[in-house]
C-alpha positions in Angstrom: 121.6 41.4 113.4 123.9 42.3 116.3 124.4 45.8 114.9 120.6 46.3 114.5 120.1 45.2 118.1 122.8 47.5 119.3 121.2 50.5 117.4 117.8 49.7 118.9 119.4 49.5 122.3 121.0 53.0 121.9 117.7 54.4 120.6 115.9 53.1 123.7 118.5 54.6 126.0 118.1 58.0 124.2 114.4 58.0 124.7 114.8 56.8 128.3 116.8 60.0 129.0 113.9 62.1 127.6 111.4 60.2 129.7 113.6 60.5 132.8 113.9 64.2 132.3 110.1 64.5 132.4 110.0 62.4 135.5 112.6 64.5 137.3 111.0 67.8 136.3 107.4 67.1 136.8 107.0 69.6 139.6 108.5 72.4 137.5 106.2 71.6 134.6 103.2 71.8 137.0 104.4 75.2 138.1 104.2 76.3 134.5 100.6 75.1 134.4 99.8 77.0 137.5 101.6 80.1 136.3 99.7 80.2 133.0 96.3 79.5 134.7 96.7 82.5 137.0 95.9 84.7 134.0 92.1 85.2 133.7 92.3 85.0 129.9 88.6 85.1 129.3 88.2 86.0 125.6 84.5 86.8 126.0 85.5 89.7 128.3 88.9 90.5 126.6 90.7 89.9 129.9 94.4 89.4 130.2 94.7 88.7 126.5 97.9 90.6 125.7 99.5 89.6 129.0 98.8 85.9 128.5 100.0 86.0 124.8 103.3 87.4 126.1 103.7 84.6 128.6 102.9 82.0 125.9 105.4 83.5 123.6 108.0 83.6 126.4 107.5 79.8 127.1 108.2 79.1 123.4 111.1 81.5 123.3 112.7 79.6 126.1 112.8 76.5 123.9 114.9 78.4 121.4 112.1 78.1 118.7 111.7 80.9 116.1 108.6 82.6 117.5 106.3 85.4 116.1 103.4 87.2 117.6 100.9 87.9 114.8 98.4 90.7 115.3 94.8 90.1 114.2 91.6 92.1 114.4 91.2 90.4 117.8 93.6 88.4 120.0 97.2 87.8 118.8 98.2 84.4 117.4 101.6 83.1 118.5 103.6 80.8 116.2 106.8 78.9 116.9 108.9 76.9 114.5 111.9 74.6 114.7 113.4 73.1 111.5 115.4 70.0 112.5 115.9 68.9 108.9 113.6 66.0 109.6 111.4 64.2 107.0 108.2 64.9 108.9 106.7 68.0 110.5 104.4 67.9 113.6 102.1 70.9 114.3 100.5 71.7 117.6 97.3 73.8 117.7 96.4 75.2 121.1 94.6 78.3 122.6 95.5 80.4 125.6 92.0 81.8 126.2 89.4 80.2 128.6 85.7 80.2 129.3 84.2 82.6 131.8 84.5 81.1 135.3 81.1 82.1 136.6 79.3 81.2 138.8 82.2 81.9 141.1 80.4 80.7 144.3 80.4 77.1 142.9 84.2 76.9 142.9 85.8 75.2 145.9 88.9 77.4 145.4 89.2 80.6 143.3 89.3 79.8 139.6 92.3 81.9 138.8 94.3 80.9 141.9 95.2 77.3 140.9 95.9 74.8 143.6 96.6 71.0 143.9 94.2 68.9 145.9 94.0 65.1 146.1 96.2 64.6 143.0 94.4 67.1 140.9 95.3 70.6 139.7 92.3 72.9 140.0 91.8 76.1 138.1 90.1 77.6 135.0 92.1 76.5 131.9 93.8 73.5 133.5 92.2 71.1 131.1 90.9 73.5 128.4 93.6 74.1 127.2 96.5 75.5 129.1 97.5 72.2 130.7 97.6 70.6 127.2 99.7 73.4 125.8 102.2 73.2 128.7 102.5 69.4 128.3 103.5 69.9 124.7 106.0 72.6 125.5 107.6 70.3 128.0 107.7 67.3 125.6 109.8 69.4 123.3 111.9 70.7 126.2 112.8 67.2 127.3 114.4 66.5 124.0 116.3 69.8 124.0 117.5 69.7 127.6 118.8 66.1 127.2 120.6 67.1 123.9 118.5 64.6 122.1 117.7 65.2 118.4 114.0 65.8 117.9 113.0 63.4 115.1 110.4 65.8 113.6 110.2 69.5 112.7 108.0 71.3 115.2 105.4 74.0 114.7 103.1 75.7 117.2 100.0 77.8 116.5 98.5 79.2 119.7 95.5 81.5 119.5 93.5 83.5 122.0 89.9 83.4 120.8 88.9 79.7 120.5 86.4 80.0 123.3 84.4 82.7 121.4 84.5 80.8 118.0 87.9 81.9 116.7 86.4 84.8 114.8 89.8 86.2 113.6 91.9 83.0 113.2 91.0 82.9 109.5 93.0 86.1 109.1 96.1 84.4 110.3 95.4 81.3 108.2 94.9 83.2 105.0 98.2 85.0 105.5 100.2 82.0 106.6 99.0 79.0 104.6 102.5 77.6 104.1 103.2 77.7 107.9 100.0 75.7 108.6 101.1 72.8 106.3 102.4 69.8 108.2 102.5 66.0 108.0 100.4 65.7 111.1 98.9 67.8 113.9 97.9 67.5 117.5 94.6 69.4 118.2 94.0 71.2 121.4 92.1 68.9 123.8 91.7 65.3 124.9 91.0 63.1 127.9 90.6 59.7 129.4 87.0 58.3 129.6 85.1 57.2 132.7 87.0 54.0 132.8 90.4 55.7 132.6 91.0 54.7 129.0 92.6 57.4 126.8 90.6 58.8 123.9 91.6 60.3 120.6 89.2 62.4 118.6 89.6 62.7 114.8 87.1 65.5 114.1 84.8 68.1 115.4 81.2 69.0 114.7 80.5 72.4 113.1 78.7 75.2 114.9 76.0 77.8 114.2 75.5 80.2 117.1 72.7 82.8 117.0 71.1 85.3 119.3 67.4 85.8 118.8 65.8 89.0 120.1 62.2 90.3 120.3 61.0 93.6 121.6 57.2 94.1 122.1 57.0 97.3 124.2 58.9 100.6 124.4 59.6 99.9 128.0 58.8 97.4 130.8 55.2 97.6 132.1 53.3 96.7 135.3 52.4 93.0 135.0 48.7 93.8 135.5 48.8 95.1 131.9 49.4 91.5 130.6 45.7 91.4 130.0 46.1 93.8 127.1 49.8 94.2 126.3 51.9 91.7 124.3 54.6 89.7 126.1 58.1 89.6 124.7 59.1 86.5 126.7 56.1 84.5 125.6 56.7 85.6 122.0 60.3 84.4 122.2 59.3 81.1 123.9 56.8 80.5 121.1 59.5 81.1 118.5 61.9 78.7 120.4 59.3 76.0 120.6 58.8 76.2 116.9 62.4 75.2 116.2 62.2 71.7 117.7 59.7 68.9 117.8 58.9 67.1 121.1 61.3 64.3 120.1 64.2 66.8 119.7 64.3 66.7 115.9 64.8 70.1 114.4 61.8 71.6 112.6 63.5 74.0 110.3 62.7 73.0 106.7 65.7 71.4 104.9 67.9 71.4 108.0 68.8 67.7 107.6 69.1 67.6 103.8 72.9 67.7 103.6 73.5 65.2 106.5 75.3 62.1 105.3 75.4 58.8 107.1 78.6 57.6 108.7 81.0 55.7 106.5 81.6 51.9 106.9 85.0 52.7 108.5 83.4 55.1 110.9 80.7 52.6 111.8 83.4 50.0 112.4 85.3 52.3 114.7 82.3 53.3 116.8 81.2 49.7 117.1 84.3 49.1 119.3 83.6 52.1 121.6 82.1 51.8 125.0 80.5 55.2 125.8 80.1 54.2 129.5 76.4 55.0 129.4 75.7 54.3 133.1 78.7 56.3 134.3 77.6 59.3 132.1 74.1 59.1 133.6 75.5 58.9 137.1 77.9 61.9 136.5 75.1 64.1 135.2 72.5 62.9 137.6 70.0 61.5 135.1 68.1 58.2 134.7 68.0 58.1 130.9 69.3 59.9 127.8 67.1 62.0 125.5 64.3 59.8 124.0 65.6 56.8 126.0 68.6 56.4 123.6 71.1 53.7 124.2 73.5 51.4 122.3 74.0 52.0 118.6 71.2 54.7 118.5 73.0 56.7 121.2 76.2 56.5 119.2 74.6 57.7 116.1 73.3 60.7 117.9 76.6 61.3 119.6 78.7 61.2 116.5 76.4 62.2 113.6 73.3 64.1 114.8 72.9 67.9 114.6 71.5 69.6 117.6 69.5 72.7 118.5 70.3 73.8 122.1 69.2 76.8 124.1 72.3 78.2 125.8 70.6 81.0 127.7 67.4 83.1 127.9 67.5 86.7 129.2 64.4 88.7 130.1 62.6 90.4 132.9 63.4 90.3 136.7 65.6 87.4 137.9 66.9 88.6 141.3 65.7 87.5 144.7 62.1 88.1 145.7 59.3 89.2 143.5 58.7 92.0 141.0 55.5 92.1 139.0 56.7 93.2 135.6 55.8 92.7 132.0 59.2 92.7 130.2 59.5 94.8 127.0 62.4 92.7 125.6 63.6 89.1 125.5 66.6 87.4 124.0 68.0 83.8 123.7 71.3 82.4 122.7 71.1 79.2 120.7 73.8 76.9 119.4 73.3 74.3 116.6 75.9 71.6 116.4 76.5 70.6 112.7 77.8 67.5 111.1 80.0 67.0 108.0 78.6 68.7 104.8 76.2 71.1 106.6 76.9 74.8 105.8 76.2 77.3 108.6 75.6 80.1 106.0 72.9 78.0 104.4 71.4 77.1 107.7 71.2 80.7 109.0 69.1 81.5 105.8 66.9 78.5 106.5 66.4 79.7 110.1 65.3 83.1 109.0 63.0 81.6 106.4 61.5 79.3 109.2 60.8 82.2 111.5 59.2 84.2 108.7 57.1 81.3 107.5 55.8 80.6 111.0 54.8 84.2 111.7 57.8 85.3 113.7 59.1 88.1 111.5 59.3 90.2 114.6 61.9 87.9 116.1 65.3 89.3 115.0 68.5 87.3 114.5 70.6 89.9 116.2 73.9 88.2 115.4 75.3 84.8 114.4 78.6 83.1 113.9 79.6 79.6 112.8 81.8 77.2 110.9 81.5 73.7 109.3 82.6 70.4 110.7 85.9 68.7 109.8 87.5 65.2 110.2 90.6 63.2 109.8 90.0 59.8 108.2 90.1 56.9 110.8 92.6 55.0 108.6 95.1 57.9 108.3 98.6 56.5 109.2 99.1 59.2 111.8 96.3 57.6 113.8 98.4 54.5 114.2 101.4 56.6 115.3 99.3 58.0 118.1 98.0 54.5 118.9 101.5 53.1 119.2 102.7 55.9 121.4 99.7 55.5 123.7 100.3 51.8 124.1 103.9 52.6 125.0 103.1 55.1 127.7 99.6 54.1 129.0 99.8 50.4 128.4 96.4 50.2 126.5 94.9 50.9 123.2 93.5 54.4 122.8 89.8 54.7 121.9 89.5 56.2 118.4 86.5 58.5 118.0 85.7 59.5 114.4 84.6 62.9 115.7 83.7 64.8 118.8 80.3 66.3 119.6 81.9 69.6 120.3 83.1 72.2 117.9 86.2 74.3 117.0 88.0 75.9 114.1 89.4 72.5 112.8 87.9 73.3 109.4 90.5 76.0 108.9 93.3 73.4 109.1 91.5 70.6 107.2 93.1 71.0 103.8 96.6 71.6 105.3 97.2 69.0 108.0 95.5 65.9 109.4 94.7 66.5 113.1 94.3 64.1 116.0 92.9 65.5 119.3 94.4 64.1 122.5 95.1 65.7 125.8 95.7 65.6 129.6 92.2 65.9 130.9 89.9 63.1 132.1 86.2 62.3 132.5 85.9 64.3 135.7 87.8 67.4 134.5 84.7 69.6 134.2 85.7 71.7 131.2 83.7 74.9 131.0 82.3 74.3 134.5 83.2 75.2 138.1 86.1 73.2 139.6 87.8 72.5 136.3 90.8 70.3 136.9 93.2 67.7 135.6 94.9 64.7 137.2 98.6 65.2 137.9 99.1 61.6 136.7 97.4 62.3 133.3 99.5 65.5 132.9 102.7 63.6 133.6 101.9 60.7 131.2 100.5 63.2 128.6 103.9 64.8 128.4 105.6 61.4 127.9 103.1 60.3 125.3 103.7 63.5 123.3 107.5 62.7 123.4 106.7 59.2 122.3 104.6 60.4 119.4 107.5 62.6 118.1 109.8 59.5 118.4 107.3 57.3 116.6 107.0 59.7 113.7 110.6 59.1 112.6 109.6 55.6 111.4 106.3 56.7 109.7 
């Protein structure tokens, strides 16, 4: 009994040295976030991709990990590996690309010149996902710099095209299936909710993204000819209106036929979740949700409802002042969020059939991309590991979400490693929007939680 108590005491002292290191070097870790976020790594514009990939590899090289830069048909994928001879292996998936920062005039400070104000680090990529990546690097660093044995083997996979749908990540996965295998994984993002409670996401919805285009004239015409010439914008609007009913349900025949209800365990998990409805309404400046949803119906939509969303419409004159024009062309970008068991390839065929059936054969599907949904079971033992670590660092139970309404390439990892998504952002981080930021406190505790997760895995 005395020996057991002594061993436990020594183990606590060892972890205390790791945590103290993260306390003492917080400012240096923040400097790494700022350094990485200075790169305008916008995958959609192919900006700073090679340069940022080199910086990411350099950060992992500094840890002494075995690193490799893998060329793909697009942005490079960086991997890092440390075999500690442990029984368990933990994999980190992150991405070094970011969303476009426009509109620039809505930023209070330049998006790629990060700065700290009022306890927050502002800059594009701070919360999605460069801040998370740096927090994980520093959790590993804390073990190494204090000469503390890392109780798990470590793997990193860091890609540069997540924000454009990871079109080339499958190339890497196909060639490196053995590397992707691990006992558990930490997915790229995560945050605290409106009440400051940490959240864990066990899955992601799938995605079907399409661009619809219609051309009715050989060139733009004077708008007075609208009395006799066809309108591309109106034609496109009519096609868009055919996709959804007034209640928001999708009109495409067979769109819902593969949707499955949530499992009993999923239902039990979401029954414990407070979605902070009033705070969400206040944050987005609305008085009610779609169709007046609330309570359990709101949760069903949040976790298990597909969507059809117009991301953008392009046509005609949109600058200041007036221009009387009848546009020759119009296009729209649409995303469909998909739930488990829906197949984006099947749904693109159904979309085409819908347009044809309703008389919109002239509306072209210019291009499309997509992938299915994926989930980790709510009762997977790694979920409890994350829960224990969160209690230790944050002092409260983490909220377990069966899935996230967003999307990502989780499906590529689904058969190789169970993933849990946690991170250093918060409810007010504004991912994908102007003034993206993270709380310094969340970043600090996020590093410590990651170290605690690695420590907890030794007893799993």
